[in-house]
N, C-alpha and C positions, 0 to 999 in steps of 0.2 A: 439526900447527901448533906452533911453538915457544912457550915462555912469553912471550918478548919480543913475538912477533907477536900473541898473545892480548891482551897489555897494550896494545899500540898500538890494536888494534881496540876494546878496552874504552874507551879514552880517547875515541876517535871517537864511540862510542855516547853517552858521558856529555856530550860537548860539542856534540852536535847541537842546532840551534835548537829542535826539538821532541823532548823525551826519548822514548826507546823505550818501548813498552808494557811495563808491569811495573817500570819504573825510575822511582821517585819521588824527585825532588830537592827539597831545601829551597828555598823562594822566595829569589830573589836570586842564583842560580847564574849566573856570568858577569858580574855587576855588583858585588855585595857580597862575593862570594868566587869563587875560580877556581883551577883546577888549574895548578900550575907544572911539576911533574915527576911521573912515575910510573915506578918501576923496581923490579926484584926485588932484595932485600937479604937478608942473613943476620941473624936476630934473636939475642938473647942466648944462646940454646942451640944456635945453628947451623942452625936450620930456615930455609928460604927463605920470605920473606913479601914482599908488595907494599907498598912505601913510596910514599905519595902525599903530596907537599908541597902544601899549600893555603894561599894567601894570602887572608886574610879581613879585612874592614874592621870595626873595632869601632864602638861607638855614638858615640865621640868623634871618629871620622874617621881614626884611626890604623890602619895595616895591620899585622897580625901574621902570621907564617908558622907554620903548624901542621902537624906530621907526623901522617899517618893511616896506621896499619898494618892491612893486610888479609891475613888468612890465605889462602894459596894452596891450602889443603886443599879448598876448594870445587871445584877443578878435578879432583879425584880421581874417576875413574870417570864422567866427563861426556864423552859423545860428541857431543851436539847442542848447538850454540850456546854454547860455553864462554865466549866473550867477553861474551855477554849475561848469563850467570850471574855472572861476575866483576863486571860493571858493576852488577848489582843489589846484590851484597854490598858493593861499594865505596861505592855511594850511601848505603846504610844506615850504614856505618861513618863516612863523612864527616859525615853529619847528626848522629850520636851524638857524635862528637868535637867538632864545633862547638858543640853545646848545652852540653857539659861545659866547654869551654875559653873560651867567650866570655861575657862578662857583658853581654848585649844585651837586657835586659828592656825592652820597648818603653815609651815614655812614653805615659801614658794621661791624656787630658783629662777629669777627673771632671765638670767643669761641662758639657762637651759631652754626656756620658753622661746627666746629669740632664735636660738639655733633650730628649734623644732618648727617654728612658724615659717621660716624661710625669709627671703629678701623682700624689700619694699616693693620691688617690681612684681614679684609673684603675688603678693596680697592685693596689689593694685589691679592686677589682671582679674582677680576674683570679683573686684568691684565692677570692672568693665563688663564681665559676663553677666552680672546681676542687672546692670543697666540695659544691656543688649536684649534682655528678656522683655523689656518694655518698649523698645524701639531702636532707632538708629543712633549710634554714639560716635562722636568724633572729638578729638582733642583740638581745641581752638587756640590754646596757649598753655604754657606750663601750669599745671594745677587746675585747669578748667576743662571740664568735659561737657559737651553740648549734646543733650538728649532730645531727639525729635520723637515724640510718642507715636506709636503705631496705631493707637486707639482713636485718634481724632485729629482735627485740624488745628489744635492749639499751637501757640507759639512754642518754640523750643525752650527747654529748661537748662540753664547752665548750672552744673554741679561744681562747686569750688572746694576742692580738697586736693592737697598734694599727695604724691605717693608716700612720703614720709609721715605726714599727718595721719593718713589712713592706716599705715603700718603701726604707728604708735597706738592708735585706737584699738587695733586688733590685739596687740600685746597687752595693753592695759585691761582689756576685757577678758583675756585668757587668764591673767593673773587673778582677777577677781573671781573668775569661774572656779579656779582651782583652790581658792580660799573658802569656797562655799561649802554646801552640805556634803557630809561624808557618805550620804546615801548614793545609790547608783545614779549617775548623772547622764546616762546614755540618751535620755530624751531632752536634756537641757542643752541649749546652744552654747558653744564655747565662744572664744573671743571673736573669731571670724564670723560665726553665725550671728552673734549679737550685733556686730557692726553692720553686716548686710541687712539684718532685720530692721535696723535703724533707718537705713536708706529706703527700704521697701515701705516702711510705715510713713515716712515723710512724703514719699511720692504719692501714697494713697490718700493723704490728707491735704495735699497742696491746693491752694485756691487759685482762681482764675487770674488774680492780680499778682500772684507770686510766681515769678519766672526764674527764681534762683533757689538753689539749695546750697547752704553754706555750712561749713564745719566750724563750730564754735563751742568752747567749753567742753570739748570731748564728745560732742553729739552733733547730729545733723538737724538743721532747721530750715523750713521753708521761709523765704523772704521776698520782699518786693524789690530788694536791691542786692548788689554784690558786696557792698561794704559791711563791715562789722561794727556794732552788733546787728544781728538780723532784725528785720522789721516785718511783723505779720500783718496781713490785711484782714480786718474783721468788719464786714459790711463796708461802710464808707469810711471807717476809721482805720488808723494805723496804730499798731501796738508794738512798742519796743521790747525786745527781750533784754531784761536787766542783766548786767554783767556783775558777777560776784567778785570777791576779793582775789580769786585765783585767775581771773580772766586775763587774756592777752590785751594789753592796753594799746597796742599798735593798730589803731583803726581810726578812721576819719568819718565824722558825721556830716557827709556831704548831702546835697540835694538828691532826692530820689531820682533814679534814672527813668527816662521815658521808655515805655514798652515799645 
């Protein structure tokens, strides 16, 4: 089969109403973007590549034509289904090129997300459930949860985060999640999942000298003290977490608390 015939069959595969198995196309194919031409050309060093011209609609409604170059090396030593192999490679390159070329960050309605997420008390209850999976939890003061681990005799860990702080963290995470890939995100954690994963990972890496988990700069950090910024224990040394320009400056660098 000639290269031209393979390219024609590849295009038929990509433009079917139902994509072929193993060929994943970005949402919007045929409506928001579509193939105009597909032909073999010589690249800058004289090698033959497949040039696919794609018309794509930008967020403002204008249409731009974007060239996508696909190496024909994928056809080397392929005896079975070369058009399907080329279609799979082309779909990947089209997607990558569109992501890089188009500024199409979806608009996200934060107020809608707030209404869907629920109240601060509801999201805080999810945090409590996550902590309860590791041991006994009690609220010792507003914004402070004391976790006594069920796995051993270690001293309790105080988690410093208010319901509103955790709620804002969940909302911010959900906003970023919805701005992300337009591919199926069913296996990607949303705002709540990301926030809870942050707590879980911090618990999993906390050191013996670190009896505090504090919320700082939108994330959870293990610390040797309750004050901000957090201070990590590394061997016999202590390492300060640097505050960036957006950090909350309302903290005091007091002496470390005794365990």
